[in-house]
N, C-alpha and C positions, 0 to 999 in steps of 0.2 A: 472514504474518510468519515462520512456520516455514521456508518455502522460502528466504527471505533469509538466515537463519542457516546453512542448509545450504550455500548458495553460498559464503558467507564461510569456513566451515570447510573446504570442499573446496579453496578457493584457498590457505588457510593451510597445508594439508597437502601442497601441490604442492612437491616438493623437487627438481624437475628444474632444471638450470642453464640460464640463458638464454644466448644467443649473445654478449651484452655482458659476461658475467662474465670476469674475467681468468683466464688459464690457471693451474692450481694447481701445475704442475711447473716453474715458471720458476726457473732457478738463481739463487741469491744468492751473491755473492762475499764475500771477506774484508772489504771496506770496509763492507758492510752490517752484519757482525757487530761490527766495531770502532765503529760509530756508535751502538751501544746504550748508554744512560746508565749502567745498572748495571755493565757491563763497563768503561766509561771510569772510573768512580769506583774500581772495584777496582784497575785498572791504575795510577791516580794514587796510591792509597794505597801500593801495592807500590813504585812508583817513589820516593815520598817516604821510605819506610823504607830502601830501598837507598841513597839519597842521604845520609840521616842516618848510616847505618853507614859509608859511605865518608868522609864528613867527620870522623866520630869517629876513624876509623883514621888519617887524614892529619894532623889537627890536634892530637889529644889523646894519641896514643900515640907 
């Protein structure tokens, strides 16, 4: 029973990358960054604030 635990522990500690793992240095472009939800929410809020300021300037001043 102790040998089975040693085999499992040894396999769990193996941190070598297999050949099926994707490359870590793959470049990601600007479209990947723009597709992130927090950034899209931030840009939408900033865009709405700019639109509100522009409409205020055009219509109320």
